[in-house]
MARLUM-471835 format. One line per field, with one value per residue (C-alpha): residue number from 1; x, y, z. Coordinates in steps of 0.02 Angstrom, whole numbers, always signed. Example, Ala and Ser with C-alpha at 12.3 -4.5 7.8 and 13.67 -1.06 7.14 Angstrom:
2
pos	(1_2)
u	(+615_+684)
v	(-225_-53)
w	(+390_+357)
***
This chain:
180
pos	(1_2_3_4_5_6_7_8_9_10_11_12_13_14_15_16_17_18_19_20_21_22_23_24_25_26_27_28_29_30_31_32_33_34_35_36_37_38_39_40_41_42_43_44_45_46_47_48_49_50_51_52_53_54_55_56_57_58_59_60_61_62_63_64_65_66_67_68_69_70_71_72_73_74_75_76_77_78_79_80_81_82_83_84_85_86_87_88_89_90_91_92_93_94_95_96_97_98_99_100_101_102_103_104_105_106_107_108_109_110_111_112_113_114_115_116_117_118_119_120_121_122_123_124_125_126_127_128_129_130_131_132_133_134_135_136_137_138_139_140_141_142_143_144_145_146_147_148_149_150_151_152_153_154_155_156_157_158_159_160_161_162_163_164_165_166_167_168_169_170_171_172_173_174_175_176_177_178_179_180)
u	(+1441_+1476_+1322_+1331_+1355_+1188_+1096_+1179_+1106_+934_+906_+975_+836_+715_+739_+751_+558_+520_+568_+480_+336_+329_+353_+253_+94_+132_-57_-62_+120_+87_-116_-21_+141_+10_-114_+51_+112_-62_-71_+97_+66_-99_-13_+114_+12_-182_-258_-331_-456_-491_-445_-521_-432_-262_-318_-361_-187_-110_-208_-176_+0_+44_-103_-100_+40_+186_+83_+52_+239_+312_+175_+262_+434_+401_+288_+422_+569_+552_+407_+453_+453_+285_+211_+263_+206_+46_+17_+66_+166_+237_+190_+200_+13_+161_+232_+54_-11_+139_+120_-50_+4_+131_-44_-112_+28_+49_-117_-129_+20_-24_-219_-131_-103_-253_-450_-594_-617_-428_-439_-625_-534_-366_-489_-611_-448_-362_-527_-609_-444_-448_-607_-612_-447_-528_-662_-540_-435_-595_-612_-432_-447_-595_-587_-389_-356_-231_-209_-41_+19_-26_-208_-258_-240_-192_-183_-372_-434_-337_-436_-613_-587_-442_-583_-702_-596_-550_-718_-744_-625_-664_-825_-800_-664_-771_-910_-784_-732_-911_-955_-810)
v	(+1668_+1525_+1424_+1283_+1386_+1474_+1299_+1240_+1375_+1369_+1169_+1217_+1345_+1229_+1088_+1238_+1247_+1092_+1012_+1173_+1152_+947_+983_+1135_+1053_+860_+827_+828_+763_+606_+569_+581_+488_+334_+350_+318_+175_+72_+106_+38_-99_-140_-154_-278_-375_-398_-401_-543_-410_-279_-118_-35_-120_-78_+99_+101_+33_+177_+284_+253_+234_+373_+512_+448_+351_+450_+613_+618_+564_+704_+821_+742_+765_+958_+997_+926_+958_+1083_+1173_+1367_+1319_+1236_+1381_+1485_+1400_+1402_+1593_+1575_+1585_+1442_+1356_+1211_+1155_+1097_+971_+897_+910_+825_+654_+663_+659_+537_+413_+416_+402_+225_+175_+213_+114_-33_-21_-26_-210_-231_-285_-170_-115_-41_+49_+113_+180_+237_+352_+410_+488_+592_+628_+737_+793_+865_+927_+1021_+1100_+1154_+1234_+1306_+1359_+1441_+1553_+1607_+1648_+1751_+1832_+1837_+1859_+1699_+1669_+1581_+1438_+1321_+1390_+1422_+1349_+1163_+1147_+1190_+1100_+944_+943_+963_+826_+685_+612_+624_+536_+385_+367_+349_+222_+113_+113_+10_-82_-139_-191_-266_-386_-422_-451_-553)
w	(-805_-932_-1018_-891_-757_-802_-840_-683_-579_-668_-646_-449_-454_-511_-405_-232_-314_-345_-181_-85_-177_-117_+65_+68_+13_+74_+105_-75_-117_+4_-75_-267_-197_-134_-305_-413_-277_-297_-496_-494_-354_-471_-639_-558_-462_-499_-305_-227_-133_-265_-332_-214_-62_-141_-176_+8_+40_-34_+39_+234_+213_+108_+137_+332_+383_+311_+292_+465_+508_+407_+514_+678_+633_+597_+725_+847_+780_+689_+784_+756_+541_+586_+680_+551_+412_+479_+530_+696_+832_+915_+1077_+1159_+1070_+922_+1034_+1075_+869_+844_+954_+901_+737_+788_+851_+679_+600_+663_+675_+478_+466_+550_+473_+285_+326_+455_+433_+416_+614_+600_+427_+501_+650_+569_+454_+592_+703_+585_+479_+631_+671_+484_+498_+671_+590_+425_+541_+647_+470_+412_+566_+573_+385_+406_+595_+590_+402_+404_+219_+286_+158_+305_+355_+175_+10_-4_+202_+200_+69_+125_+279_+216_+66_+103_+236_+145_+4_+164_+181_+7_-16_+133_+68_-85_-17_+114_-27_-143_+3_+26_-168_-163)
***
């Protein structure tokens, strides 16, 4: 094997690892993408409503809207893979989770450009779902020793922390709008 072929193989392995990490940790990936997009948006144009409002919009669009749309696609069109990622057998429940995710995604995408009440609703629904899922993950870790990537690790921490971040952003955006 020549140097060019070895270099190509190494680059492909690195790309495969990177893509696998991004897609396997999609909640973190979409959250970070939202932070980056919000920061770029702030650098390009000073927001009228405030910094927190811009980060809330990015959070709603990416960390909830696009993330839950991705979740919908995975649970509905790739149900077997999604179930395996969580450490479960495939079942009709995959489709229920998928369509619930589609609902959360649509509301969050609308709320990105909406008022406080819509943004509150876009955070409350997924927050209750995520905290309930976190409880289920913890139960599965303890009782079934399920340490699958979709049950433990980033997914568990995302289910706990993303709602906290969402409510924090909502609070600061609301407070910022009240002051102005």
